[in-house]
Every structure is written in structure tokens, then in C-alpha cells.
N, C-alpha and C positions, 0 to 999 in steps of 0.2 A: 427405622428410629434416630436421630443425631443427635448429638452431645448440647445442642442448644434446645432441644426438649425438656431437659432435667434441669439450666439456668432461670433461678427466677430474680424478676427484678420490681424495685418499688421505690418508693420515695425516700430518701435518707431521713428525710422528717419523720416519717410516721413509721420505719422499719429500723429495727437495730440490726439488722444481715449486710446490709446495701454497702458495697464499695464507694466509696467518695472518693473522687479522683479532684485534687488541686493544685488549677493549674494557676502561676502569677500573671500579671495584665503586661504587657509590652512583650511577650516572648518573640524574638526574633530569628529569621532563616536562619541556620548553621549556626546559633549561638547555645550553649550549654543553658539550662535553666533545672532547676529542684521541682517535681514534681511528687507530690507528697499523695501517699494512699491508707485510707484509714477506713476502719469498720466504726459506729458506736457514735459518731460526732454530736448527732443528735441526742439520741437515745444510748444508751452505755451497753455493752453489748458483755453477759456475764463471763469473764475468763475464769475459770473452776477446771477440777479434776473431767468434771462429768459432761462441761459444756462449754467450748470453746472453739475459737477461729484457729485451725491451723495455719493456713497459709492466704496470700493473697498473690495473684501473679500479673502482670502490668504488662500490655500489647497495643502496640500503634497499626491502625487501618488508616494508606492513605488515602485522602478523598476522593483519588482520580481512580479508586478501584483497585489499589497496586496489593501485594502480597501482604499480609499479615504477619509484623513481627513483634515476637515474645522478647522483652525490653527487659523485665526482671522477676524473681520469686522472693517471695518473702516466705519464711517458715518462721513458727511464734511456737513453740515448742516447752516453753514450761508453765505449768500451768497449777502450782502449788501441790503437784504430786511430792509423796515420800515415803518414808518408810513407816511413818508414823502415823498414815494414812491419807486418805483423800484432803487437798485442802489445807494442809497441814506443813506442807514443803514453805519455804521460804522465796523461791523466786516465781514471779510471774512475770509472762510478758503482753501487750499488750497490742492489739496489732491498729500498728502507726508503722509507717515508714515512707523513708524520702528515696528516690532515685535520681540522680542528676542525668541528663536525658539531652540528645540535639539532635531535631529534627530538619529536613531539606527541604522537607513539600507540608502544607497543613493536612488535617484531617483530624482523628479522633482516639483518644487515650482508652481503653477500654481495662478495666479492672475485676477480675473475676476472684470471688473468694470462697473460701471451702469452713462449714460449720459441721461439726461432727455430729450433730444432731439435725440441723435443717436445711443439711446440704450445700448446693452450688449459689452464688449471688452473684451480679453484676452490673458495677457501673460505671458510667462515664463520662470524659467533658471532651469536647473540643478545642481544637487547638487552632487560631488562623494567626496569621502573620499582618 
């Protein structure tokens, strides 16, 4: 078995676990740009003590089939935990992050997220110059 056998995908408009990768229009070779990765763009994901997105990792796969690069990892650590009880804490994190990256080749940005209840999920976006 490979790790890919455990990763789920779906249309983010119908599934609250799929990472959404947003790339701005007009990306240019060798110039830095912001990439947004998030969960719950169309359907909100609960971020409770019992059910939450723990992290999102962002990767780049060159169009020519070269080696995949791990660009960023975002951890979301606060889900309302408290000594008062579940969901009684004062802080919650939302699975939404921005990375500034620079690419010298076209390819695909791939985000993988982990839900503590529903496992691994994948979403992607193509980058063309």
C-alpha cells in the first residue's frame, strides 16, 4: 500500500474537508506570489475539540515530472480546549493560511490536509506562466 491509497479527494463545493488552493491570476516565472490554502471555502468545517483540521501541507510538482518540493506546513493547534471542558477555551484556529512562494517552472500545487476524524484529503491547482 502507498500513502496515496489513504488520501481522499472530492469537489470542495460538496465536501468540507478538501483543501482549496488559490493561485492569483498573472503569476510570472521567478516572481514571488501569495498562495492561499484553506478548508471549508463552500462548506464550513467544524473546528471543535472533538472534530478539527490539524494541519495542511503544501507541495509543488513540476510539470516536467521532476522531484516534488514540500513548500510549507501549517498547524492549527487551538480548537477550544480548556480545563473548563471541551469547546470552553477562548481560542480557535481556522484552517486558512497564506504562503509566499516563487516558482521557476510551471506545475501543480498540491495541498494535503488532515482531519482528526476523517483522515487525509487532497486538493490542487495548476500554475502556468
